[in-house]
N, CA, C and O atoms as CSV, one atom per row, in Angstrom:
chain,resi,resn,atom,element,x,y,z
A,1,VAL,N,N,12.578,-2.602,15.631
A,1,VAL,CA,C,12.237,-2.737,13.941
A,1,VAL,C,C,10.888,-2.383,14.233
A,1,VAL,O,O,10.313,-2.868,15.207
A,2,GLN,N,N,10.317,-1.537,13.429
A,2,GLN,CA,C,9.012,-1.217,13.225
A,2,GLN,C,C,8.454,-1.643,11.954
A,2,GLN,O,O,9.096,-1.571,10.906
A,3,LEU,N,N,7.191,-2.115,12.036
A,3,LEU,CA,C,6.369,-2.425,10.575
A,3,LEU,C,C,5.238,-1.934,10.723
A,3,LEU,O,O,4.659,-1.967,11.809
A,4,GLN,N,N,4.724,-1.383,9.625
A,4,GLN,CA,C,3.349,-0.694,9.454
A,4,GLN,C,C,2.703,-1.235,8.099
A,4,GLN,O,O,3.218,-1.191,6.982
A,5,ALA,N,N,1.538,-1.720,8.427
A,5,ALA,CA,C,0.587,-2.412,7.166
A,5,ALA,C,C,-0.220,-1.449,6.678
A,5,ALA,O,O,-0.900,-0.816,7.486
A,6,PHE,N,N,-0.288,-1.211,5.573
A,6,PHE,CA,C,-1.598,-0.541,4.937
A,6,PHE,C,C,-1.725,-0.568,3.700
A,6,PHE,O,O,-0.850,-1.050,2.980
A,7,GLY,N,N,-2.874,-0.038,3.224
A,7,GLY,CA,C,-3.472,-0.284,1.807
A,7,GLY,C,C,-4.751,-1.093,2.045
A,7,GLY,O,O,-5.273,-1.537,1.022
A,8,GLY,N,N,-5.241,-1.316,3.002
A,8,GLY,CA,C,-6.534,-1.982,3.210
A,8,GLY,C,C,-7.623,-1.218,2.761
A,8,GLY,O,O,-7.411,-0.016,2.598
A,9,GLY,N,N,-8.854,-1.701,2.502
A,9,GLY,CA,C,-9.786,-0.912,2.251
A,9,GLY,C,C,-11.186,-1.819,1.679
A,9,GLY,O,O,-11.261,-3.024,1.917
A,10,LEU,N,N,-11.927,-1.321,1.149
A,10,LEU,CA,C,-13.108,-1.764,0.799
A,10,LEU,C,C,-13.339,-2.207,-0.820
A,10,LEU,O,O,-13.346,-1.354,-1.707
A,11,VAL,N,N,-13.540,-3.737,-1.107
A,11,VAL,CA,C,-13.453,-4.114,-2.550
A,11,VAL,C,C,-14.301,-4.920,-2.663
A,11,VAL,O,O,-14.582,-5.577,-1.660
A,12,GLN,N,N,-15.014,-5.170,-3.908
A,12,GLN,CA,C,-15.972,-6.040,-4.335
A,12,GLN,C,C,-15.400,-7.285,-4.383
A,12,GLN,O,O,-14.191,-7.333,-4.611
A,13,ALA,N,N,-16.124,-8.494,-4.185
A,13,ALA,CA,C,-15.702,-9.837,-4.548
A,13,ALA,C,C,-15.245,-10.046,-6.259
A,13,ALA,O,O,-15.817,-9.752,-7.309
A,14,GLY,N,N,-14.143,-10.596,-5.993
A,14,GLY,CA,C,-13.491,-10.698,-7.852
A,14,GLY,C,C,-12.666,-9.649,-7.834
A,14,GLY,O,O,-11.907,-9.709,-8.802
A,15,GLY,N,N,-12.446,-8.563,-7.053
A,15,GLY,CA,C,-11.592,-7.482,-7.160
A,15,GLY,C,C,-10.170,-7.833,-6.624
A,15,GLY,O,O,-9.790,-8.978,-6.382
A,16,PHE,N,N,-9.437,-6.699,-6.472
A,16,PHE,CA,C,-8.118,-6.913,-6.118
A,16,PHE,C,C,-7.550,-5.731,-5.172
A,16,PHE,O,O,-8.039,-4.609,-5.311
A,17,LEU,N,N,-6.747,-5.901,-4.418
A,17,LEU,CA,C,-6.261,-4.938,-3.511
A,17,LEU,C,C,-4.625,-5.264,-3.361
A,17,LEU,O,O,-4.372,-6.436,-3.642
A,18,THR,N,N,-3.525,-4.503,-2.995
A,18,THR,CA,C,-2.334,-4.506,-2.723
A,18,THR,C,C,-2.249,-4.043,-1.375
A,18,THR,O,O,-2.741,-2.944,-1.119
A,19,LEU,N,N,-1.682,-4.730,-0.445
A,19,LEU,CA,C,-1.388,-4.157,0.959
A,19,LEU,C,C,0.133,-4.260,0.807
A,19,LEU,O,O,0.734,-5.127,0.173
A,20,SER,N,N,0.740,-3.079,1.594
A,20,SER,CA,C,2.265,-2.720,1.976
A,20,SER,C,C,2.430,-2.948,3.319
A,20,SER,O,O,1.625,-2.813,4.240
A,21,CYS,N,N,3.713,-3.355,3.316
A,21,CYS,CA,C,4.334,-3.609,4.812
A,21,CYS,C,C,5.657,-2.818,4.926
A,21,CYS,O,O,6.709,-3.335,4.551
A,22,ALA,N,N,5.615,-1.578,5.436
A,22,ALA,CA,C,6.987,-0.866,5.298
A,22,ALA,C,C,7.806,-1.152,6.870
A,22,ALA,O,O,7.359,-1.028,8.010
A,23,VAL,N,N,8.797,-1.461,6.521
A,23,VAL,CA,C,9.688,-2.067,7.594
A,23,VAL,C,C,10.921,-0.769,7.893
A,23,VAL,O,O,11.639,-0.259,7.033
A,24,SER,N,N,10.897,-0.498,9.132
A,24,SER,CA,C,12.109,0.605,9.456
A,24,SER,C,C,12.759,-0.079,10.481
A,24,SER,O,O,12.170,-0.996,11.054
A,25,GLY,N,N,13.927,0.249,10.798
A,25,GLY,CA,C,14.861,0.110,11.980
A,25,GLY,C,C,16.051,-0.856,11.591
A,25,GLY,O,O,17.145,-0.861,12.156
A,26,ARG,N,N,15.653,-1.718,10.483
A,26,ARG,CA,C,16.534,-2.896,10.087
A,26,ARG,C,C,16.204,-2.993,8.699
A,26,ARG,O,O,15.058,-2.663,8.392
A,27,THR,N,N,16.979,-3.379,7.801
A,27,THR,CA,C,16.768,-3.697,6.300
A,27,THR,C,C,16.164,-5.204,6.400
A,27,THR,O,O,16.330,-6.078,7.250
A,28,LEU,N,N,15.316,-5.164,5.071
A,28,LEU,CA,C,14.726,-6.679,4.550
A,28,LEU,C,C,15.720,-7.653,4.787
A,28,LEU,O,O,15.323,-8.777,5.094
A,29,SER,N,N,16.900,-7.452,4.709
A,29,SER,CA,C,17.719,-8.650,4.501
A,29,SER,C,C,18.290,-9.234,5.973
A,29,SER,O,O,19.120,-10.122,6.167
A,30,SER,N,N,17.485,-8.344,7.018
A,30,SER,CA,C,17.940,-8.952,8.478
A,30,SER,C,C,16.690,-9.624,8.634
A,30,SER,O,O,16.878,-10.398,9.573
A,31,TYR,N,N,15.541,-9.750,8.237
A,31,TYR,CA,C,14.420,-10.335,8.632
A,31,TYR,C,C,13.734,-11.088,7.521
A,31,TYR,O,O,14.035,-10.649,6.410
A,32,ASP,N,N,12.967,-12.015,7.519
A,32,ASP,CA,C,11.801,-12.531,6.801
A,32,ASP,C,C,10.418,-11.634,7.009
A,32,ASP,O,O,10.351,-10.920,8.009
A,33,VAL,N,N,9.600,-11.660,6.310
A,33,VAL,CA,C,8.377,-10.851,6.647
A,33,VAL,C,C,7.272,-11.998,5.903
A,33,VAL,O,O,7.198,-12.580,4.821
A,34,THR,N,N,6.489,-11.933,7.168
A,34,THR,CA,C,5.164,-12.691,6.894
A,34,THR,C,C,3.768,-11.926,6.942
A,34,THR,O,O,3.641,-10.933,7.658
A,35,TRP,N,N,2.873,-12.345,6.272
A,35,TRP,CA,C,1.459,-11.776,6.414
A,35,TRP,C,C,0.373,-12.934,7.360
A,35,TRP,O,O,0.227,-14.150,7.244
A,36,PHE,N,N,-0.070,-12.233,8.016
A,36,PHE,CA,C,-1.286,-13.105,8.561
A,36,PHE,C,C,-2.526,-12.176,8.466
A,36,PHE,O,O,-2.426,-11.025,8.042
A,37,ARG,N,N,-3.593,-12.673,8.840
A,37,ARG,CA,C,-5.024,-11.974,8.840
A,37,ARG,C,C,-5.843,-12.964,9.917
A,37,ARG,O,O,-5.742,-14.177,10.098
A,38,GLN,N,N,-6.755,-11.890,10.603
A,38,GLN,CA,C,-7.822,-12.367,11.470
A,38,GLN,C,C,-9.040,-11.841,11.292
A,38,GLN,O,O,-9.252,-10.642,11.473
A,39,ALA,N,N,-10.002,-12.728,10.903
A,39,ALA,CA,C,-11.196,-12.429,10.980
A,39,ALA,C,C,-12.071,-12.529,12.229
A,39,ALA,O,O,-11.724,-13.286,13.136
A,40,PRO,N,N,-13.354,-11.698,12.333
A,40,PRO,CA,C,-13.872,-11.356,13.396
A,40,PRO,C,C,-14.124,-12.969,13.895
A,40,PRO,O,O,-14.524,-13.862,13.148
A,41,GLY,N,N,-13.815,-13.111,15.238
A,41,GLY,CA,C,-14.425,-14.466,15.554
A,41,GLY,C,C,-13.241,-15.699,15.270
A,41,GLY,O,O,-13.290,-16.801,15.816
A,42,LYS,N,N,-12.498,-15.401,14.596
A,42,LYS,CA,C,-11.693,-16.479,14.020
A,42,LYS,C,C,-10.092,-16.346,14.833
A,42,LYS,O,O,-9.735,-15.343,15.453
A,43,GLU,N,N,-9.339,-17.486,14.673
A,43,GLU,CA,C,-7.957,-17.509,15.157
A,43,GLU,C,C,-7.083,-16.876,13.977
A,43,GLU,O,O,-7.370,-17.065,12.794
A,44,ARG,N,N,-6.089,-16.177,14.359
A,44,ARG,CA,C,-5.268,-15.537,13.300
A,44,ARG,C,C,-4.815,-16.673,12.383
A,44,ARG,O,O,-4.733,-17.804,12.861
A,45,GLU,N,N,-4.572,-16.496,11.347
A,45,GLU,CA,C,-4.003,-17.547,10.443
A,45,GLU,C,C,-2.960,-16.803,9.523
A,45,GLU,O,O,-3.039,-15.590,9.330
A,46,PHE,N,N,-1.812,-17.729,8.870
A,46,PHE,CA,C,-0.929,-17.686,8.235
A,46,PHE,C,C,-1.546,-17.304,6.696
A,46,PHE,O,O,-2.388,-17.967,6.091
A,47,VAL,N,N,-1.020,-16.295,6.321
A,47,VAL,CA,C,-1.186,-16.030,4.662
A,47,VAL,C,C,-0.035,-16.545,3.716
A,47,VAL,O,O,-0.106,-17.502,2.945
A,48,ALA,N,N,0.948,-15.782,3.917
A,48,ALA,CA,C,2.241,-15.542,2.935
A,48,ALA,C,C,3.209,-15.339,3.576
A,48,ALA,O,O,3.050,-14.789,4.666
A,49,GLY,N,N,4.198,-15.608,3.258
A,49,GLY,CA,C,5.924,-15.350,3.792
A,49,GLY,C,C,6.794,-14.973,2.852
A,49,GLY,O,O,6.336,-15.100,1.716
A,50,ILE,N,N,7.987,-14.516,2.916
A,50,ILE,CA,C,8.959,-14.276,1.974
A,50,ILE,C,C,10.199,-14.305,2.750
A,50,ILE,O,O,10.345,-13.655,3.785
A,51,SER,N,N,11.130,-15.101,2.217
A,51,SER,CA,C,12.519,-15.370,2.743
A,51,SER,C,C,13.506,-15.144,1.620
A,51,SER,O,O,13.384,-15.931,0.682
A,52,TRP,N,N,14.267,-14.417,1.539
A,52,TRP,CA,C,15.096,-13.972,0.476
A,52,TRP,C,C,14.069,-14.442,-1.090
A,52,TRP,O,O,13.101,-13.812,-1.515
A,53,SER,N,N,14.604,-15.566,-1.615
A,53,SER,CA,C,13.814,-15.702,-2.959
A,53,SER,C,C,12.618,-16.901,-2.557
A,53,SER,O,O,11.803,-17.341,-3.367
A,54,ALA,N,N,12.693,-17.192,-1.531
A,54,ALA,CA,C,11.630,-18.227,-1.483
A,54,ALA,C,C,10.287,-17.587,-0.868
A,54,ALA,O,O,10.344,-16.630,-0.096
A,55,THR,N,N,9.126,-18.158,-1.248
A,55,THR,CA,C,7.714,-17.397,-1.020
A,55,THR,C,C,6.925,-18.691,-0.366
A,55,THR,O,O,7.266,-19.840,-0.645
A,56,TYR,N,N,5.833,-18.389,0.536
A,56,TYR,CA,C,5.256,-19.371,0.968
A,56,TYR,C,C,3.723,-18.793,1.012
A,56,TYR,O,O,3.430,-17.619,1.237
A,57,TYR,N,N,3.006,-19.632,0.806
A,57,TYR,CA,C,1.393,-19.477,0.790
A,57,TYR,C,C,0.451,-20.485,1.603
A,57,TYR,O,O,0.788,-21.659,1.759
A,58,SER,N,N,-0.663,-20.008,2.078
A,58,SER,CA,C,-1.490,-20.808,2.458
A,58,SER,C,C,-2.370,-21.607,1.570
A,58,SER,O,O,-2.467,-20.990,0.510
A,59,ASP,N,N,-2.971,-22.577,1.540
A,59,ASP,CA,C,-3.705,-23.365,0.414
A,59,ASP,C,C,-4.742,-22.264,0.156
A,59,ASP,O,O,-4.914,-22.055,-1.044
A,60,SER,N,N,-5.401,-21.586,0.902
A,60,SER,CA,C,-6.640,-20.963,0.708
A,60,SER,C,C,-5.947,-19.535,-0.049
A,60,SER,O,O,-6.866,-18.773,-0.353
A,61,VAL,N,N,-4.995,-19.144,-0.316
A,61,VAL,CA,C,-4.604,-18.009,-1.109
A,61,VAL,C,C,-3.766,-18.320,-2.178
A,61,VAL,O,O,-3.488,-17.463,-3.017
A,62,LYS,N,N,-3.269,-19.635,-2.246
A,62,LYS,CA,C,-2.298,-20.021,-3.254
A,62,LYS,C,C,-2.970,-19.834,-4.620
A,62,LYS,O,O,-4.028,-20.384,-4.927
A,63,GLY,N,N,-2.189,-18.919,-5.503
A,63,GLY,CA,C,-2.509,-18.859,-6.731
A,63,GLY,C,C,-3.288,-17.708,-6.874
A,63,GLY,O,O,-3.525,-17.352,-8.028
A,64,ARG,N,N,-3.857,-16.871,-5.699
A,64,ARG,CA,C,-4.461,-15.559,-5.678
A,64,ARG,C,C,-3.686,-14.510,-5.584
A,64,ARG,O,O,-3.609,-13.622,-6.433
A,65,PHE,N,N,-2.822,-14.586,-4.116
A,65,PHE,CA,C,-1.986,-13.815,-3.811
A,65,PHE,C,C,-0.745,-14.001,-4.352
A,65,PHE,O,O,-0.356,-15.025,-4.913
A,66,THR,N,N,-0.091,-12.925,-4.162
A,66,THR,CA,C,1.397,-12.694,-4.317
A,66,THR,C,C,2.105,-11.824,-3.528
A,66,THR,O,O,1.893,-10.612,-3.488
A,67,ILE,N,N,3.158,-12.561,-2.738
A,67,ILE,CA,C,3.980,-11.617,-1.824
A,67,ILE,C,C,5.440,-11.189,-2.807
A,67,ILE,O,O,5.909,-11.767,-3.788
A,68,SER,N,N,5.862,-10.048,-2.145
A,68,SER,CA,C,7.155,-9.861,-2.982
A,68,SER,C,C,7.791,-8.725,-2.128
A,68,SER,O,O,7.088,-8.329,-1.198
A,69,GLU,N,N,8.903,-8.187,-2.277
A,69,GLU,CA,C,9.683,-7.245,-1.708
A,69,GLU,C,C,10.358,-6.363,-2.258
A,69,GLU,O,O,10.897,-6.828,-3.263
A,70,ASN,N,N,10.619,-5.203,-2.077
A,70,ASN,CA,C,11.270,-4.088,-2.968
A,70,ASN,C,C,12.283,-3.312,-1.661
A,70,ASN,O,O,11.968,-2.401,-0.896
A,71,ASN,N,N,13.604,-4.090,-1.777
A,71,ASN,CA,C,14.464,-4.202,-0.722
A,71,ASN,C,C,15.010,-2.596,-0.696
A,71,ASN,O,O,15.400,-2.137,0.377
A,72,ALA,N,N,15.021,-1.850,-1.791
A,72,ALA,CA,C,15.383,-0.265,-1.808
A,72,ALA,C,C,14.252,0.708,-0.949
A,72,ALA,O,O,14.421,1.756,-0.326
A,73,LYS,N,N,13.313,0.077,-1.142
A,73,LYS,CA,C,12.098,0.701,-0.359
A,73,LYS,C,C,11.775,0.163,1.008
A,73,LYS,O,O,11.016,0.820,1.720
A,74,ASN,N,N,12.301,-1.014,1.457
A,74,ASN,CA,C,12.389,-1.858,2.796
A,74,ASN,C,C,11.090,-2.145,2.887
A,74,ASN,O,O,10.643,-2.095,4.033
A,75,THR,N,N,10.202,-2.484,1.873
A,75,THR,CA,C,8.733,-2.715,1.939
A,75,THR,C,C,8.254,-4.203,1.409
A,75,THR,O,O,8.725,-4.655,0.365
A,76,VAL,N,N,7.495,-4.782,2.024
A,76,VAL,CA,C,6.970,-5.904,1.361
A,76,VAL,C,C,5.535,-5.834,1.057
A,76,VAL,O,O,4.749,-5.296,1.837
A,77,TYR,N,N,5.092,-6.479,-0.301
A,77,TYR,CA,C,3.777,-6.481,-0.641
A,77,TYR,C,C,2.885,-7.668,-0.820
A,77,TYR,O,O,3.245,-8.777,-1.216
A,78,LEU,N,N,1.634,-7.286,-0.467
A,78,LEU,CA,C,0.697,-8.710,-0.841
A,78,LEU,C,C,-0.198,-8.210,-1.775
A,78,LEU,O,O,-1.102,-7.474,-1.381
A,79,GLN,N,N,-0.076,-8.538,-3.150
A,79,GLN,CA,C,-0.803,-8.668,-3.961
A,79,GLN,C,C,-2.009,-9.642,-3.947
A,79,GLN,O,O,-1.864,-10.864,-3.980
A,80,MET,N,N,-3.380,-8.930,-3.889
A,80,MET,CA,C,-4.200,-9.868,-3.222
A,80,MET,C,C,-5.274,-9.787,-4.784
A,80,MET,O,O,-5.718,-8.685,-5.106
A,81,ASN,N,N,-5.538,-10.792,-5.477
A,81,ASN,CA,C,-6.336,-10.970,-6.614
A,81,ASN,C,C,-7.656,-11.801,-6.754
A,81,ASN,O,O,-7.406,-12.859,-6.176
A,82,SER,N,N,-8.673,-11.839,-7.135
A,82,SER,CA,C,-9.891,-12.308,-7.154
A,82,SER,C,C,-10.277,-12.729,-5.767
A,82,SER,O,O,-10.399,-13.868,-5.316
A,83,LEU,N,N,-10.462,-11.430,-5.121
A,83,LEU,CA,C,-10.686,-11.567,-3.800
A,83,LEU,C,C,-12.180,-12.166,-3.274
A,83,LEU,O,O,-13.171,-11.867,-3.940
A,84,LYS,N,N,-12.317,-12.937,-2.182
A,84,LYS,CA,C,-13.679,-13.340,-2.262
A,84,LYS,C,C,-13.845,-12.971,-0.504
A,84,LYS,O,O,-12.993,-12.696,0.341
A,85,GLN,N,N,-15.273,-13.103,-0.429
A,85,GLN,CA,C,-15.664,-12.539,0.945
A,85,GLN,C,C,-15.181,-13.339,2.317
A,85,GLN,O,O,-15.424,-12.896,3.439
A,86,GLU,N,N,-14.494,-14.524,2.086
A,86,GLU,CA,C,-13.684,-15.203,3.281
A,86,GLU,C,C,-12.287,-14.533,3.202
A,86,GLU,O,O,-11.411,-15.035,3.907
A,87,ASP,N,N,-11.984,-13.516,2.471
A,87,ASP,CA,C,-10.443,-12.771,2.633
A,87,ASP,C,C,-10.581,-11.947,3.421
A,87,ASP,O,O,-9.573,-11.584,4.028
A,88,ALA,N,N,-12.121,-11.205,3.786
A,88,ALA,CA,C,-12.073,-10.309,4.727
A,88,ALA,C,C,-11.559,-10.567,6.072
A,88,ALA,O,O,-11.786,-11.517,6.821
A,89,ALA,N,N,-10.713,-9.380,6.256
A,89,ALA,CA,C,-10.022,-9.615,7.780
A,89,ALA,C,C,-9.112,-8.441,8.138
A,89,ALA,O,O,-8.867,-7.590,7.284
A,90,VAL,N,N,-8.622,-8.369,9.320
A,90,VAL,CA,C,-7.590,-7.549,9.489
A,90,VAL,C,C,-6.288,-8.205,9.062
A,90,VAL,O,O,-6.050,-9.331,9.499
A,91,TYR,N,N,-5.485,-7.651,8.308
A,91,TYR,CA,C,-4.263,-8.091,7.830
A,91,TYR,C,C,-2.981,-7.493,8.525
A,91,TYR,O,O,-2.780,-6.284,8.647
A,92,TYR,N,N,-2.219,-8.395,8.923
A,92,TYR,CA,C,-0.902,-7.844,9.502
A,92,TYR,C,C,0.373,-8.640,8.924
A,92,TYR,O,O,0.475,-9.763,8.431
A,93,CYS,N,N,1.280,-7.644,9.172
A,93,CYS,CA,C,2.384,-8.263,9.049
A,93,CYS,C,C,3.551,-8.263,10.142
A,93,CYS,O,O,3.629,-7.530,11.127
A,94,ALA,N,N,4.424,-9.243,9.740
A,94,ALA,CA,C,5.528,-9.292,11.106
A,94,ALA,C,C,6.928,-9.833,10.540
A,94,ALA,O,O,7.055,-10.303,9.410
A,95,ALA,N,N,7.652,-9.742,11.198
A,95,ALA,CA,C,9.233,-10.029,10.731
A,95,ALA,C,C,10.006,-10.861,11.913
A,95,ALA,O,O,10.194,-10.625,13.106
A,96,GLY,N,N,10.329,-11.821,11.142
A,96,GLY,CA,C,11.110,-12.715,11.955
A,96,GLY,C,C,12.083,-13.746,11.045
A,96,GLY,O,O,13.080,-13.297,10.479
A,97,TYR,N,N,11.766,-14.945,10.969
A,97,TYR,CA,C,12.258,-16.108,10.050
A,97,TYR,C,C,11.348,-17.121,9.706
A,97,TYR,O,O,10.792,-17.731,10.620
A,98,ILE,N,N,11.112,-17.391,8.566
A,98,ILE,CA,C,10.229,-18.590,7.948
A,98,ILE,C,C,10.783,-19.380,7.316
A,98,ILE,O,O,11.583,-18.996,6.462
A,99,ALA,N,N,10.553,-20.697,7.517
A,99,ALA,CA,C,11.137,-21.917,6.670
A,99,ALA,C,C,10.249,-22.746,5.896
A,99,ALA,O,O,10.573,-23.666,5.144
A,100,GLY,N,N,8.904,-22.250,6.206
A,100,GLY,CA,C,7.656,-23.059,5.825
A,100,GLY,C,C,6.100,-22.446,6.015
A,100,GLY,O,O,6.005,-21.335,6.536
A,101,THR,N,N,5.358,-22.876,5.764
A,101,THR,CA,C,3.829,-22.452,6.109
A,101,THR,C,C,3.609,-22.351,7.529
A,101,THR,O,O,3.103,-21.384,8.099
A,102,ASP,N,N,4.134,-23.702,8.206
A,102,ASP,CA,C,3.682,-23.836,9.613
A,102,ASP,C,C,5.249,-23.747,10.614
A,102,ASP,O,O,5.440,-24.160,11.758
A,103,ALA,N,N,6.223,-23.031,9.645
A,103,ALA,CA,C,7.567,-23.264,10.453
A,103,ALA,C,C,8.018,-21.663,10.525
A,103,ALA,O,O,8.519,-21.230,9.488
A,104,TYR,N,N,7.924,-20.974,11.361
A,104,TYR,CA,C,8.297,-19.623,11.349
A,104,TYR,C,C,8.496,-19.300,13.143
A,104,TYR,O,O,8.055,-19.974,14.074
A,105,VAL,N,N,9.318,-18.029,13.189
A,105,VAL,CA,C,9.522,-17.445,14.295
A,105,VAL,C,C,9.210,-16.300,14.263
A,105,VAL,O,O,9.817,-15.768,13.333
A,106,LEU,N,N,8.301,-15.293,15.008
A,106,LEU,CA,C,8.302,-13.757,14.716
A,106,LEU,C,C,8.542,-13.051,16.028
A,106,LEU,O,O,8.328,-13.439,17.177
A,107,TYR,N,N,9.082,-11.824,15.535
A,107,TYR,CA,C,9.457,-11.256,16.572
A,107,TYR,C,C,9.169,-9.688,16.595
A,107,TYR,O,O,9.566,-8.881,17.435
A,108,TYR,N,N,8.462,-9.476,15.586
A,108,TYR,CA,C,8.104,-7.945,15.666
A,108,TYR,C,C,6.586,-7.931,14.753
A,108,TYR,O,O,6.260,-8.857,14.010
A,109,TRP,N,N,5.919,-6.933,14.938
A,109,TRP,CA,C,4.442,-7.028,14.337
A,109,TRP,C,C,4.208,-5.587,14.248
A,109,TRP,O,O,4.692,-4.717,14.973
A,110,GLY,N,N,3.414,-5.451,13.279
A,110,GLY,CA,C,2.850,-4.234,12.796
A,110,GLY,C,C,1.292,-4.028,13.221
A,110,GLY,O,O,0.796,-5.063,13.666
A,111,LYS,N,N,0.519,-3.038,13.182
A,111,LYS,CA,C,-0.492,-2.706,13.516
A,111,LYS,C,C,-1.561,-3.509,12.108
A,111,LYS,O,O,-1.022,-3.629,11.008
A,112,GLY,N,N,-2.581,-3.847,12.239
A,112,GLY,CA,C,-3.141,-4.241,11.049
A,112,GLY,C,C,-3.635,-3.362,10.179
A,112,GLY,O,O,-3.468,-2.163,10.402
A,113,THR,N,N,-4.331,-3.795,9.031
A,113,THR,CA,C,-4.977,-2.820,8.162
A,113,THR,C,C,-6.226,-3.802,7.928
A,113,THR,O,O,-6.176,-5.031,7.869
A,114,GLN,N,N,-7.467,-2.902,7.797
A,114,GLN,CA,C,-8.443,-3.806,7.575
A,114,GLN,C,C,-8.860,-4.019,6.067
A,114,GLN,O,O,-8.935,-3.031,5.337
A,115,VAL,N,N,-9.151,-5.369,5.547
A,115,VAL,CA,C,-9.664,-5.618,4.367
A,115,VAL,C,C,-11.368,-5.864,4.212
A,115,VAL,O,O,-11.752,-6.948,4.651
A,116,THR,N,N,-12.039,-5.286,3.840
A,116,THR,CA,C,-13.357,-5.731,3.440
A,116,THR,C,C,-13.790,-5.899,2.191
A,116,THR,O,O,-13.709,-5.031,1.321
A,117,VAL,N,N,-14.376,-7.273,2.008
A,117,VAL,CA,C,-15.012,-7.595,0.677
A,117,VAL,C,C,-16.386,-7.760,0.551
A,117,VAL,O,O,-16.980,-8.667,1.134
A,118,SER,N,N,-16.958,-6.911,-0.199
A,118,SER,CA,C,-18.459,-7.034,-0.409
A,118,SER,C,C,-18.648,-7.733,-1.625
A,118,SER,O,O,-17.840,-7.829,-2.548
A,119,SER,N,N,-20.211,-8.394,-1.518
A,119,SER,CA,C,-20.678,-9.386,-2.538
A,119,SER,C,C,-21.214,-8.544,-3.639
A,119,SER,O,O,-21.684,-9.071,-4.647
């Protein structure tokens, strides 16, 4: 299974960006997909996950970010609205199983995509 995250870039605070995670090797029905992020000097943190129709969000992004999937394209999206400077990080997607914001097991990781938020 391979995952490729893309769509990062530079955006002004208050703006929006959509990240994509393209999954190959297996269909989305085989695994759940989770987004993580890591800012410089900080630990990697959970952002959002999707398991069939269930979605999970960290408190810091709830209400601003939306995770969704397109099974036909085998792609998971992370729509990020009202971006803040503290959202700046490298964003990674991973495949495995998720049952909650702190209950997941991950088997495959993609390379990250950089999100930069300017003031």
